[in-house]
C-alpha positions, 0 to 999 in steps of 0.5 A: 432535187428529185422534185425539181427534176420531176417539175422540169419533166412536167414542164417539158411534157406540157411544152411538147403538148402545147407545141405539137398537140395531138401528134405528140399524144399519138406518137406516145400512144403509138410508141407504147402500142409498138412496145407492148406488141414487141414484148408480147412477141418475146413473151413465149420465149421467156416462158422457159426461164423464171427470171425472164418470165417475171420481168417480162410480165411486169414490164408488159403490165407496166406498158399496158398500164401506161397505154391505158393512161394515154387513152384515158388522157386522150378521152379526157381531152376530147371531152374537154374539147367537146364541152368548149365547142358546145359552150361556144355555140351557146 
């Protein structure tokens, strides 16, 4: 059941990329960047509580990891596009 749900989300992600292209990826990256900034702004207020601090730090690390992943995927897509263009010129 979980596998089928994950497969459905993978299909939806591919479909959105095919239909929306770069704006979809930009929206994801921008959304993650906004979330990181919001979490970072809230971080000083959470320094006074241990539970809040740990949870906020973990969430912030997760969002940063997701953002790094988005940027790495963007780089891979740009490299693939350059290779296709270079191949079509030959």
